[in-house]
C-alpha positions as CSV (number, residue, x, y, z in Angstrom):
1,X,4.4,27.3,-72.3
2,X,1.5,24.6,-71.2
3,X,4.3,22.8,-69.0
4,X,5.5,26.0,-67.8
5,X,2.2,27.2,-66.6
6,X,1.3,24.2,-65.0
7,X,4.9,24.3,-63.0
8,X,3.7,27.6,-61.9
9,X,0.6,26.6,-60.7
10,X,1.9,23.5,-58.9
11,X,4.4,26.3,-57.4
12,X,2.1,28.5,-56.5
13,X,-0.2,25.5,-54.3
14,X,0.5,26.3,-50.7
15,X,2.4,23.3,-49.0
16,X,0.4,21.6,-46.3
17,X,0.9,23.2,-42.7
18,X,2.4,20.8,-40.2
19,X,0.3,20.7,-37.1
20,X,1.7,22.8,-33.9
21,X,1.5,19.3,-31.7
22,X,3.4,17.4,-34.5
23,X,6.4,20.0,-34.5
24,X,6.2,20.0,-30.5
25,X,6.6,16.1,-30.9
26,X,9.6,16.2,-33.4
27,X,10.9,19.0,-31.4
28,X,10.9,16.6,-28.2
29,X,11.9,13.7,-29.8
30,X,15.0,15.3,-31.4
31,X,16.0,16.8,-28.0
32,X,15.1,13.6,-26.1
33,X,18.4,13.4,-24.3
34,X,18.0,16.8,-22.8
35,X,14.3,16.3,-22.1
36,X,15.0,13.3,-20.4
37,X,17.9,15.0,-17.9
38,X,15.5,17.7,-17.1
39,X,12.3,15.8,-16.5
40,X,14.1,13.1,-14.4
41,X,16.0,15.8,-12.4
42,X,12.8,17.7,-12.0
43,X,11.0,14.7,-10.7
44,X,13.3,13.7,-8.0
45,X,13.3,17.3,-7.0
46,X,9.5,17.2,-6.9
47,X,9.8,14.0,-4.8
48,X,11.9,15.9,-2.1
49,X,9.6,18.9,-2.2
50,X,6.6,17.1,-1.2
51,X,6.8,17.6,2.6
52,X,7.3,21.2,1.8
53,X,4.0,21.4,-0.4
54,X,1.9,19.6,2.2
55,X,-1.5,21.2,3.3
56,X,-2.9,21.4,6.6
57,X,-5.8,18.7,7.0
58,X,-9.2,20.0,7.3
59,X,-12.7,18.3,7.7
60,X,-14.3,18.5,4.2
61,X,-17.7,17.1,5.1
62,X,-19.7,19.6,7.2
63,X,-22.0,17.1,8.6
64,X,-19.3,15.5,10.7
65,X,-19.0,18.5,13.4
66,X,-16.6,16.6,15.7
67,X,-16.4,18.3,19.1
68,X,-19.7,20.0,18.5
69,X,-21.5,18.3,21.4
70,X,-20.2,17.7,25.0
71,X,-19.1,14.4,25.6
72,X,-21.7,12.5,27.6
73,X,-19.5,9.6,29.0
74,X,-19.4,9.8,32.8
75,X,-17.7,8.4,35.7
76,X,-20.6,5.7,36.0
77,X,-19.5,4.4,32.6
78,X,-16.0,4.3,33.3
79,X,-16.7,2.4,36.4
80,X,-18.9,-0.3,34.3
81,X,-15.8,-0.7,32.2
82,X,-13.2,-0.8,34.9
83,X,-15.5,-3.6,36.6
84,X,-15.2,-5.6,33.0
85,X,-11.5,-5.0,33.5
86,X,-11.1,-6.5,36.6
87,X,-13.4,-9.8,35.9
88,X,-11.2,-10.5,32.5
89,X,-8.0,-9.9,34.5
90,X,-9.1,-12.3,37.6
91,X,-10.5,-14.8,35.2
92,X,-7.4,-15.3,33.5
93,X,-5.9,-16.5,36.5
94,X,-8.5,-19.1,37.0
95,X,-9.5,-20.1,33.2
96,X,-9.4,-23.4,31.6
97,X,-7.0,-24.2,29.1
98,X,-9.6,-23.3,26.3
99,X,-10.2,-19.8,27.5
100,X,-13.7,-19.3,26.8
101,X,-14.6,-18.0,30.5
102,X,-13.6,-14.6,29.2
103,X,-16.0,-14.8,26.0
104,X,-18.9,-15.9,28.3
105,X,-18.3,-12.9,30.7
106,X,-18.3,-10.3,27.8
107,X,-21.3,-11.6,26.4
108,X,-22.9,-11.7,30.0
109,X,-21.8,-7.9,30.2
110,X,-23.5,-7.1,26.7
111,X,-26.7,-9.0,27.7
112,X,-27.0,-7.0,30.6
113,X,-27.2,-3.8,28.7
114,X,-30.0,-5.2,26.3
115,X,-27.6,-5.7,23.3
116,X,-28.1,-8.3,21.0
117,X,-25.4,-10.8,21.5
118,X,-24.0,-13.9,19.4
119,X,-20.9,-16.0,18.8
120,X,-19.1,-16.4,15.7
121,X,-17.1,-19.4,15.3
122,X,-14.6,-19.4,12.5
123,X,-11.7,-21.7,11.3
124,X,-8.3,-20.2,10.8
125,X,-7.2,-20.3,7.2
126,X,-3.5,-20.1,5.6
127,X,-2.5,-17.3,3.4
128,X,-0.9,-19.8,1.1
129,X,-0.2,-18.8,-2.6
130,X,-2.2,-20.0,-5.2
131,X,-1.9,-18.5,-8.6
132,X,-5.8,-19.0,-9.4
133,X,-6.7,-17.3,-6.0
134,X,-4.5,-14.4,-6.4
135,X,-7.0,-11.4,-5.9
136,X,-9.6,-13.6,-4.5
137,X,-10.2,-15.0,-0.8
138,X,-10.4,-18.8,-0.1
139,X,-13.6,-20.6,0.3
140,X,-14.5,-19.8,4.2
141,X,-16.1,-23.3,4.5
142,X,-12.9,-25.1,3.7
143,X,-10.8,-26.1,6.6
144,X,-7.2,-26.0,6.2
145,X,-5.4,-29.2,6.2
146,X,-2.7,-28.2,8.9
147,X,-5.6,-27.3,11.2
148,X,-7.6,-30.0,13.3
149,X,-11.0,-29.4,13.9
150,X,-10.5,-28.6,17.7
151,X,-8.5,-25.3,16.2
152,X,-11.3,-22.7,15.9
153,X,-11.6,-18.9,17.5
154,X,-14.8,-17.6,19.0
155,X,-15.7,-14.0,18.1
156,X,-18.2,-12.0,20.6
157,X,-20.7,-10.0,18.7
158,X,-23.0,-7.3,20.2
159,X,-25.4,-5.3,18.5
160,X,-27.3,-2.1,19.6
161,X,-30.2,-1.0,17.4
162,X,-30.7,2.7,17.0
163,X,-33.2,4.0,18.2
164,X,-33.8,6.6,15.7
165,X,-32.4,4.4,12.8
166,X,-34.2,2.3,10.3
167,X,-31.5,-0.7,10.6
168,X,-29.8,0.2,7.1
169,X,-26.5,1.6,8.5
170,X,-24.0,0.6,11.1
171,X,-20.7,1.5,12.8
172,X,-18.4,-1.2,14.0
173,X,-16.2,-1.0,17.1
174,X,-13.6,-3.8,17.1
175,X,-11.7,-4.7,20.0
176,X,-9.1,-7.7,19.7
177,X,-8.8,-9.7,22.4
178,X,-6.6,-12.9,23.0
179,X,-8.6,-15.1,25.6
180,X,-5.6,-17.5,26.0
181,X,-2.8,-14.9,27.0
182,X,-4.3,-11.6,27.3
183,X,-2.3,-8.5,28.9
184,X,-3.8,-5.8,30.6
185,X,-3.6,-3.6,27.7
186,X,-6.1,-5.9,25.8
187,X,-8.3,-5.9,29.0
188,X,-8.4,-2.2,28.9
189,X,-9.3,-2.0,25.4
190,X,-12.2,-4.0,26.0
191,X,-13.1,-1.8,29.0
192,X,-12.9,1.5,27.0
193,X,-15.2,-0.2,24.4
194,X,-17.7,-1.5,26.9
195,X,-17.8,2.1,28.9
196,X,-18.6,3.4,25.1
197,X,-21.2,0.4,24.5
198,X,-23.0,1.2,27.8
199,X,-23.5,4.8,26.8
200,X,-24.6,4.4,23.4
201,X,-27.1,1.7,24.9
202,X,-28.9,4.5,26.8
203,X,-28.8,7.6,24.5
204,X,-31.6,8.8,22.0
205,X,-29.5,10.5,19.6
206,X,-28.3,7.2,17.9
207,X,-29.3,6.7,13.9
208,X,-26.9,3.9,13.1
209,X,-26.8,0.6,14.7
210,X,-23.6,-0.1,16.7
211,X,-21.8,-3.4,16.5
212,X,-19.2,-4.4,18.9
213,X,-16.7,-7.4,17.7
214,X,-14.3,-8.6,20.4
215,X,-12.2,-10.4,17.9
216,X,-10.5,-13.6,19.2
217,X,-7.0,-13.0,18.1
218,X,-5.3,-16.3,19.2
219,X,-4.9,-16.9,15.5
220,X,-4.4,-13.3,14.4
221,X,-6.0,-10.0,14.8
222,X,-6.7,-9.8,11.0
223,X,-7.8,-13.2,10.5
224,X,-10.5,-12.8,13.2
225,X,-12.0,-9.8,11.7
226,X,-11.7,-10.8,8.2
227,X,-13.3,-14.2,9.1
228,X,-16.5,-12.2,10.6
229,X,-16.5,-9.7,7.7
230,X,-16.7,-12.6,5.2
231,X,-19.6,-14.2,6.9
232,X,-21.2,-10.7,7.2
233,X,-21.0,-10.0,3.9
234,X,-21.9,-13.1,2.7
235,X,-25.7,-13.7,1.6
236,X,-26.9,-16.4,3.6
237,X,-27.9,-16.7,7.1
238,X,-26.5,-19.8,8.5
239,X,-27.1,-21.1,12.1
240,X,-23.8,-21.3,14.3
241,X,-25.1,-25.0,14.7
242,X,-24.6,-26.0,11.1
243,X,-21.2,-24.6,10.4
244,X,-18.9,-27.2,9.2
245,X,-21.1,-30.0,10.3
246,X,-20.0,-32.7,7.8
247,X,-16.4,-32.0,8.4
248,X,-16.2,-31.3,12.1
249,X,-19.2,-32.8,13.8
250,X,-17.7,-31.7,17.4
251,X,-17.5,-27.8,16.3
252,X,-21.0,-27.7,17.5
253,X,-20.5,-28.0,21.1
254,X,-21.1,-24.8,22.8
255,X,-22.4,-25.8,26.1
256,X,-19.4,-24.2,27.8
257,X,-20.3,-20.8,26.2
258,X,-24.0,-20.7,27.7
259,X,-24.5,-17.2,29.4
260,X,-26.9,-16.8,32.4
261,X,-30.3,-16.5,31.3
262,X,-31.7,-12.7,31.7
263,X,-35.1,-11.5,31.3
264,X,-35.9,-10.6,28.0
265,X,-32.3,-11.8,26.9
266,X,-31.6,-11.3,23.3
267,X,-28.8,-13.9,22.8
268,X,-29.1,-16.1,19.8
269,X,-27.0,-18.7,18.2
270,X,-27.8,-17.4,14.7
271,X,-25.4,-14.9,13.0
272,X,-26.7,-11.5,13.7
273,X,-26.5,-8.7,11.2
274,X,-27.1,-4.9,11.1
275,X,-26.9,-2.5,8.3
276,X,-24.2,-1.4,5.7
277,X,-21.2,-0.5,7.4
278,X,-20.6,3.3,7.5
279,X,-17.2,3.2,9.2
280,X,-15.1,1.1,11.4
281,X,-12.8,1.6,14.3
282,X,-10.3,-0.9,15.8
283,X,-9.3,0.2,19.3
284,X,-6.2,-1.3,20.6
285,X,-4.4,-0.5,24.2
286,X,-0.5,-1.4,24.2
287,X,1.1,-3.0,27.3
288,X,4.1,-0.7,26.7
289,X,4.2,2.8,28.2
290,X,5.2,6.4,26.9
291,X,7.4,8.4,29.1
292,X,5.9,11.7,28.9
293,X,2.2,12.1,27.8
294,X,-0.6,9.4,26.7
295,X,0.1,8.8,22.8
296,X,-2.4,7.4,20.2
297,X,-1.0,5.8,17.0
298,X,-3.0,5.8,13.8
299,X,-2.6,3.2,11.6
300,X,-4.5,3.5,8.2
301,X,-2.7,1.8,5.3
302,X,-4.9,-1.1,3.8
303,X,-4.0,-3.7,1.4
304,X,-2.7,-2.6,-2.3
305,X,-2.0,1.0,-1.0
306,X,-5.7,1.5,-0.3
307,X,-6.5,4.4,2.5
308,X,-9.8,5.3,4.4
309,X,-11.1,8.6,3.6
310,X,-8.9,11.6,5.0
311,X,-12.0,12.9,6.8
312,X,-12.1,10.0,9.0
313,X,-8.5,10.3,10.1
314,X,-9.2,14.2,10.5
315,X,-11.8,13.6,12.6
316,X,-9.8,11.2,14.9
317,X,-6.9,13.5,14.9
318,X,-9.1,16.7,16.0
319,X,-11.0,15.1,18.9
320,X,-7.6,13.4,20.3
321,X,-5.5,16.7,20.3
322,X,-8.2,19.3,21.1
323,X,-10.7,17.8,22.8
324,X,-8.7,14.8,24.9
325,X,-5.2,16.2,24.7
326,X,-3.8,13.0,23.4
327,X,-0.4,13.2,21.1
328,X,-0.9,11.7,17.9
329,X,1.6,9.7,16.1
330,X,1.9,8.1,12.5
331,X,4.4,5.7,11.6
332,X,7.9,7.2,10.4
333,X,11.2,5.4,9.1
334,X,13.2,6.5,12.2
335,X,16.6,6.1,10.4
336,X,15.9,8.9,8.4
337,X,15.6,11.2,11.3
338,X,19.4,10.8,12.0
339,X,20.0,11.5,8.2
340,X,22.5,14.1,7.7
341,X,21.9,15.0,3.8
342,X,18.4,15.2,4.9
343,X,19.2,18.0,7.4
344,X,21.1,19.7,5.0
345,X,18.4,19.4,2.6
346,X,15.8,20.8,4.8
347,X,18.1,23.8,6.0
348,X,18.4,24.4,2.1
349,X,14.7,24.4,1.8
350,X,14.3,26.8,5.1
351,X,16.8,29.1,3.5
352,X,15.1,29.4,0.2
353,X,11.8,29.9,2.2
354,X,12.9,32.8,4.3
355,X,14.4,34.6,0.9
356,X,10.8,33.8,-0.6
357,X,9.2,35.3,2.1
358,X,11.5,38.4,2.3
359,X,10.8,39.0,-1.4
360,X,6.8,38.8,-0.9
361,X,5.5,38.2,2.5
362,X,2.6,36.2,0.8
363,X,4.7,33.4,-0.5
364,X,4.6,30.7,2.1
365,X,7.2,28.6,0.8
366,X,9.7,26.6,2.9
367,X,9.1,25.0,6.4
368,X,11.9,24.4,9.4
369,X,14.5,22.1,8.8
370,X,13.5,19.8,11.7
371,X,9.7,19.6,10.4
372,X,11.2,18.8,6.9
373,X,12.9,16.0,8.3
374,X,10.3,14.6,10.2
375,X,7.8,15.3,7.2
376,X,10.0,13.2,5.0
377,X,10.4,10.3,7.5
378,X,6.5,10.2,7.7
379,X,6.2,10.5,3.9
380,X,8.6,7.8,3.1
381,X,7.1,5.6,5.9
382,X,3.3,6.2,4.1
383,X,4.8,5.6,0.8
384,X,7.0,2.6,1.7
385,X,3.5,0.9,3.7
386,X,1.1,1.8,0.8
387,X,3.9,0.1,-1.8
388,X,4.2,-3.0,0.3
389,X,0.6,-3.5,-0.3
390,X,0.3,-5.4,3.2
391,X,-2.5,-4.0,5.6
392,X,-1.0,-2.4,8.8
393,X,-3.5,-3.6,11.2
394,X,-7.0,-5.4,11.5
395,X,-8.9,-2.4,9.8
396,X,-7.4,-3.6,6.6
397,X,-10.1,-6.3,6.2
398,X,-12.9,-3.6,6.4
399,X,-11.4,-1.9,3.4
400,X,-11.3,-4.8,1.2
401,X,-15.3,-4.4,1.2
402,X,-14.8,-0.5,1.0
403,X,-15.6,0.3,4.4
404,X,-13.6,3.3,5.9
405,X,-11.6,1.9,9.0
406,X,-8.5,2.9,11.1
407,X,-6.5,1.0,13.7
408,X,-6.1,3.4,17.1
409,X,-3.4,2.4,19.3
410,X,-3.2,4.0,22.7
411,X,0.2,4.0,24.3
412,X,-0.5,5.2,27.9
413,X,2.3,7.0,29.8
414,X,3.9,5.3,32.8
415,X,2.2,3.5,35.7
416,X,-1.1,1.1,35.6
417,X,-2.5,2.0,39.0
418,X,-6.5,2.7,39.6
419,X,-6.2,6.5,38.7
420,X,-4.5,5.9,35.4
421,X,-6.9,3.2,34.6
422,X,-9.8,5.7,34.9
423,X,-7.9,8.2,33.2
424,X,-7.3,6.1,30.2
425,X,-10.9,4.7,30.0
426,X,-12.3,8.2,30.3
427,X,-10.0,9.8,27.5
428,X,-10.1,6.8,25.3
429,X,-13.7,6.3,25.9
430,X,-14.9,10.0,25.0
431,X,-12.5,10.0,21.9
432,X,-14.3,6.6,20.6
433,X,-17.7,8.5,21.6
434,X,-16.6,11.5,19.6
435,X,-15.8,9.7,16.4
436,X,-19.1,7.8,16.7
437,X,-21.1,10.6,17.2
438,X,-19.5,12.5,14.3
439,X,-20.0,9.4,11.8
440,X,-23.7,9.3,13.3
441,X,-24.5,12.5,11.7
442,X,-23.4,11.4,8.1
443,X,-26.4,11.1,5.8
444,X,-24.4,9.0,3.4
445,X,-20.8,7.5,3.1
446,X,-17.7,9.4,3.5
447,X,-17.0,10.9,0.0
448,X,-16.1,14.6,0.2
449,X,-12.4,14.4,1.4
450,X,-9.4,12.5,-0.2
451,X,-9.0,8.5,-0.7
452,X,-5.5,9.0,-2.2
453,X,-3.1,10.9,-0.1
454,X,0.1,10.9,1.5
455,X,0.7,12.0,5.1
456,X,3.7,13.8,6.3
457,X,2.1,14.2,9.8
458,X,-1.1,13.6,11.7
459,X,-2.2,16.8,10.7
460,X,-0.8,17.5,7.2
461,X,-1.2,15.8,3.8
462,X,0.0,15.7,0.3
463,X,-3.1,14.9,-2.3
464,X,-3.0,13.2,-5.5
465,X,-2.8,16.3,-7.4
466,X,0.7,16.9,-5.9
467,X,2.5,13.6,-5.7
468,X,1.3,12.6,-9.3
469,X,3.5,15.5,-10.8
470,X,6.7,13.6,-9.5
471,X,5.5,10.3,-11.0
472,X,4.6,12.2,-14.3
473,X,7.8,13.8,-14.5
474,X,9.7,10.5,-14.2
475,X,8.0,8.6,-16.8
476,X,7.5,11.5,-19.2
477,X,10.6,11.0,-21.3
478,X,9.9,7.2,-21.8
479,X,7.8,7.4,-25.3
480,X,9.9,10.5,-26.4
481,X,13.2,8.4,-26.1
482,X,11.8,5.3,-27.4
483,X,10.4,7.2,-30.4
484,X,14.1,8.7,-30.7
485,X,15.7,5.5,-30.7
486,X,13.1,3.7,-33.1
487,X,14.2,6.5,-35.4
488,X,17.7,6.6,-35.1
489,X,17.9,2.5,-35.5
490,X,15.8,2.9,-38.6
491,X,17.7,5.6,-40.3
492,X,21.3,5.0,-39.1
493,X,23.3,1.8,-39.5
494,X,26.1,2.9,-37.5
495,X,25.8,1.6,-33.9
496,X,28.4,3.9,-32.3
497,X,26.8,7.2,-33.8
498,X,26.8,10.0,-31.1
499,X,23.8,11.5,-29.5
500,X,23.8,14.7,-31.6
501,X,23.0,12.9,-34.8
502,X,19.4,12.2,-33.2
503,X,18.2,15.6,-34.5
504,X,19.7,15.7,-38.0
505,X,18.2,12.0,-38.5
506,X,14.9,13.5,-37.7
507,X,15.3,16.3,-40.0
508,X,16.5,14.0,-43.0
509,X,13.4,11.8,-42.3
510,X,10.2,12.5,-44.1
511,X,6.9,11.6,-42.7
512,X,6.3,8.8,-45.5
513,X,9.8,7.3,-44.5
514,X,8.5,7.2,-41.1
515,X,5.2,5.6,-41.7
516,X,6.7,2.8,-44.0
517,X,9.4,1.2,-42.1
518,X,11.1,-2.2,-42.5
519,X,9.8,-4.7,-39.7
520,X,13.1,-5.1,-37.9
521,X,11.8,-4.1,-34.6
522,X,9.5,-7.3,-34.8
523,X,12.5,-9.5,-33.5
524,X,13.0,-7.0,-30.5
525,X,9.2,-7.0,-29.8
526,X,9.8,-10.8,-29.8
527,X,12.5,-10.9,-27.1
528,X,10.9,-8.2,-24.7
529,X,7.7,-10.6,-25.1
530,X,9.5,-13.4,-24.4
531,X,11.3,-12.1,-21.4
532,X,8.0,-10.8,-19.9
533,X,6.5,-14.3,-20.5
534,X,9.6,-15.7,-18.3
535,X,8.6,-13.0,-15.7
536,X,5.3,-14.8,-15.5
537,X,6.9,-18.0,-15.2
538,X,9.2,-16.7,-12.5
539,X,6.0,-15.4,-10.7
540,X,4.4,-18.9,-10.7
541,X,7.5,-20.8,-9.4
542,X,7.1,-20.0,-5.7
543,X,3.6,-21.9,-5.9
544,X,5.8,-25.0,-6.7
545,X,8.7,-24.5,-4.6
546,X,6.3,-24.2,-1.3
547,X,5.2,-27.8,-2.2
548,X,8.5,-29.1,-1.3
549,X,8.7,-30.2,2.4
550,X,11.2,-29.5,5.0
551,X,12.9,-26.5,3.0
552,X,14.5,-23.6,4.8
553,X,13.4,-19.8,3.3
554,X,17.0,-19.8,2.3
555,X,16.9,-23.2,0.4
556,X,14.0,-22.1,-1.1
557,X,15.4,-18.8,-2.4
558,X,18.3,-20.7,-4.1
559,X,15.9,-23.1,-5.6
560,X,13.8,-20.0,-6.9
561,X,17.0,-18.4,-8.5
562,X,18.4,-21.6,-10.0
563,X,15.1,-22.7,-11.6
564,X,14.5,-18.7,-12.8
565,X,17.8,-18.5,-14.8
566,X,17.5,-22.0,-16.1
567,X,14.1,-21.2,-17.8
568,X,15.6,-17.9,-18.7
569,X,18.2,-19.6,-20.8
570,X,15.7,-22.3,-22.2
571,X,13.4,-19.8,-23.4
572,X,15.9,-17.4,-24.9
573,X,17.6,-20.2,-26.5
574,X,14.3,-21.6,-27.9
575,X,12.2,-18.6,-28.5
576,X,14.3,-15.8,-28.9
577,X,17.4,-16.8,-30.4
578,X,19.4,-14.2,-32.9
579,X,18.3,-14.2,-36.6
580,X,21.1,-14.1,-38.7
581,X,21.6,-11.1,-40.3
582,X,24.0,-8.6,-41.8
583,X,26.5,-6.9,-39.5
584,X,24.7,-3.4,-40.0
585,X,21.4,-4.7,-38.9
586,X,22.8,-6.2,-35.8
587,X,24.4,-3.2,-34.8
588,X,21.2,-1.4,-34.9
589,X,19.4,-4.1,-32.8
590,X,20.2,-2.9,-29.4
591,X,18.7,0.2,-30.1
592,X,15.7,-1.4,-31.4
593,X,15.7,-3.4,-28.2
594,X,15.8,-0.6,-25.6
595,X,13.1,1.2,-27.5
596,X,10.6,-1.5,-27.0
597,X,11.9,-2.1,-23.5
598,X,11.4,1.3,-22.8
599,X,7.7,1.0,-24.2
600,X,6.9,-1.6,-22.0
601,X,8.5,0.0,-18.9
602,X,6.0,2.9,-19.6
603,X,3.0,0.9,-20.2
604,X,3.8,-1.3,-16.9
605,X,4.2,1.7,-14.6
606,X,1.3,3.4,-16.0
607,X,-0.9,0.5,-15.2
608,X,0.8,-0.2,-12.0
609,X,0.1,3.7,-11.0
610,X,-3.7,2.9,-11.1
611,X,-3.4,0.0,-9.0
612,X,-0.9,1.2,-6.4
613,X,0.6,4.7,-7.0
614,X,3.2,4.2,-4.2
615,X,4.8,1.1,-6.0
616,X,4.8,2.9,-9.3
617,X,6.4,5.5,-7.8
618,X,9.3,3.4,-6.3
619,X,9.4,1.5,-9.3
620,X,10.2,4.4,-11.8
621,X,13.0,5.4,-9.5
622,X,14.6,2.3,-9.9
623,X,13.7,1.5,-13.4
624,X,13.7,4.7,-15.6
625,X,17.3,5.8,-14.8
626,X,18.5,2.3,-15.6
627,X,16.2,2.4,-18.8
628,X,17.4,5.4,-20.1
629,X,21.1,5.1,-19.7
630,X,21.3,1.3,-21.0
631,X,24.0,1.1,-23.7
632,X,26.3,-1.5,-24.7
633,X,29.4,-1.4,-22.5
634,X,31.6,-2.3,-25.4
635,X,30.7,0.8,-27.3
636,X,31.4,3.0,-24.4
637,X,34.7,1.2,-23.6
638,X,35.6,1.8,-27.2
639,X,34.5,5.3,-27.2
640,X,37.0,6.2,-24.3
641,X,35.5,9.6,-23.4
642,X,35.0,10.9,-19.7
643,X,31.0,10.6,-20.6
644,X,31.3,7.1,-21.7
645,X,33.4,6.4,-18.7
646,X,30.7,8.3,-16.3
647,X,27.8,6.4,-17.9
648,X,29.6,2.7,-17.4
649,X,29.6,3.7,-13.7
650,X,26.2,4.9,-13.6
651,X,25.0,1.8,-15.7
652,X,26.6,-0.5,-13.4
653,X,25.3,1.2,-10.2
654,X,21.6,1.2,-11.6
655,X,22.2,-2.4,-12.6
656,X,23.3,-3.2,-9.2
657,X,20.5,-1.1,-7.3
658,X,17.8,-2.2,-10.1
659,X,18.1,-6.0,-9.3
660,X,15.2,-6.7,-6.9
661,X,17.1,-8.9,-4.4
662,X,20.0,-6.3,-4.3
663,X,17.4,-3.4,-3.9
664,X,15.7,-5.4,-0.9
665,X,19.0,-6.0,1.1
666,X,20.2,-2.5,0.4
667,X,16.8,-0.9,1.7
668,X,16.9,-3.5,4.7
669,X,20.3,-2.9,5.5
670,X,19.9,1.1,5.7
671,X,17.1,0.7,7.9
672,X,18.2,-2.0,10.1
673,X,21.7,-2.6,9.8
674,X,23.6,-5.1,7.6
675,X,24.7,-7.1,10.5
676,X,21.3,-9.0,10.8
677,X,21.0,-9.6,7.0
678,X,20.4,-13.3,5.5
679,X,19.5,-14.6,2.0
680,X,16.2,-16.0,3.1
681,X,15.0,-12.9,4.4
682,X,14.1,-12.1,0.7
683,X,11.9,-15.3,0.5
684,X,10.3,-14.5,3.5
685,X,9.4,-10.8,2.1
686,X,8.2,-12.0,-1.1
687,X,6.2,-15.0,0.6
688,X,4.5,-11.9,2.9
689,X,3.6,-10.1,-0.4
690,X,1.9,-13.0,-2.1
691,X,0.3,-13.9,1.2
692,X,-1.5,-10.7,1.4
693,X,-2.3,-10.9,-2.3
694,X,-0.2,-7.7,-2.9
695,X,0.1,-6.3,-6.5
696,X,3.4,-5.2,-5.7
697,X,4.6,-9.1,-5.9
698,X,3.1,-9.0,-9.8
699,X,4.9,-5.9,-10.5
700,X,8.1,-7.0,-9.1
701,X,7.9,-10.5,-11.3
702,X,6.3,-9.3,-14.4
703,X,7.5,-5.7,-14.9
704,X,10.4,-4.7,-12.9
705,X,12.6,-7.9,-13.2
706,X,12.2,-8.6,-17.0
707,X,13.1,-4.9,-17.6
708,X,16.1,-5.3,-15.7
709,X,17.2,-8.6,-17.4
710,X,16.7,-6.6,-20.7
711,X,18.4,-4.1,-19.7
712,X,21.6,-6.3,-18.6
713,X,21.2,-8.0,-22.1
714,X,21.7,-4.6,-23.7
715,X,24.6,-3.6,-21.5
716,X,26.4,-6.9,-22.4
717,X,25.5,-6.9,-26.1
718,X,28.4,-7.1,-28.4
719,X,28.2,-4.6,-31.3
């Protein structure tokens, strides 16, 4: 009786309730195949919907007030700029080989306005891969061995002190100028900058100092700006006469750069500084011409996908379009404009938008097909250049110091007669004046608008809250599939079981059984770790290959491939050779390897999305389908069903596309044509990535390539 009573009491105890989040997790894991298909399809669809979901740009910071004041740049300032252009173009005809006459002329013009003028001499530096200096710049005081002491550039710097400022903030205007072989376009850009500079030297409303940097671009525009910024941000005030005295005693000879003495002249040999930089504008005028109207192109991408605050682009776009009548352009992938499938997709979205509007006029879904195609081409370009991690102009040097900057490139329409010169100087000068006036109104740094965005046109953007949805949907199935594979491999011994057994496996496994497991997964974890360690070695090999003299890019690429394959075979045989075990354990091993591989992919993509979202997005498009579909080919061949045959085709296709060199050649061939492809181009592309310290290089070597190798290992595994 007592035993019966105790049994009844035990039966009467309420069973512990499973938490809803645990039930949801078990449900998603048990239906991981369906969840994967739905999430991946939704992620790709969300990516194609981004041009439709783009919003019109707007000024977030009210203090900017673009266009609120009438432009003050007059014809007198334009004539001053024209005078400088004439002097520069005439001096190019009779200047010496050193090309220092133009710097003297520019400095003389600056001094006439009462500006503080100085010359900044810098030594060009090589962008060479070094594993210990990947995320840091090399020492600016070290002269590269490939350059002699006579190889140096000279930047001309002019500073106007703000009458209403305290010297703590500054706005930078940069005009690249190659004194050795400058064209009319570079001279016009200097003329526009001087017109604005002459105006700002007279106004009383200026609250921030103005720095005009005429960057000597004979060794590259970016190199000149980066060298000046590096010295500007260095907390030491060194005289020009003490620069590299020990290594280059002749570098101090500046007699040829002496300017004419002016009463009250503010010329100095010391490095001049102003306040903290609020914003920077890089101005260029190209020698090319547009056919119909004056155009201005905006370049905003900096290193590793960094972008300036969207308000800066919005101010430039508003003033250029609504005040100066210029057509604003941003970069596009022009090959997509003629894409037939993209036009069909745009027409489908346009039709859906019309149906939605007929149901409810307030539903503003859908855009014209032509606008969708152009928006997609612009979005793809923005995504590509952000993922590349290489700056699209000299403005990228400012972004490395958290200064918002853009490059403005003016493309004037036909003819370079005197009337057109004056028109370009007037409209370009008033545009720069308006932007400087808006930034001058700020009481603090740009912070109101977005820093993470993708452009679909100069006046439309996709914010981080929208484009992250596509990425989140793509990687969402990864942890669920990894958990499902681990549970299946731990509970079932048949390697060729169907996908429907996942639900029953989870149902028949109690919580204690899931917690207490054998440690068979350690071999899979060791294999994945070894392959990722091999990826680190592959990423370091170019440093040693570059030491080989007189090697073509094709030869270096072949050496890289051979050394990578050899190191993989050695590491696999020494550190990750299979452990002899029962056949049942070997049959379950591929599922555990796939589970750990998917987990590493999820971690790698998640970390990369923090560093450079565009790289993570493109990487997810290539890696996620390959990882989810990976399954030993022998099992699918043995099954002989239509589904297994389709999976074989998909695995082979994704295995080819997922290989980094193959993906590069396919993309380049699609954009530029397959007729000009060569093996060495991939090496040159990778070389540009590490030269610019792009995190995409590390992602390819340490995440993408190891995951591809592991997926190929799974496909070729014999069960």
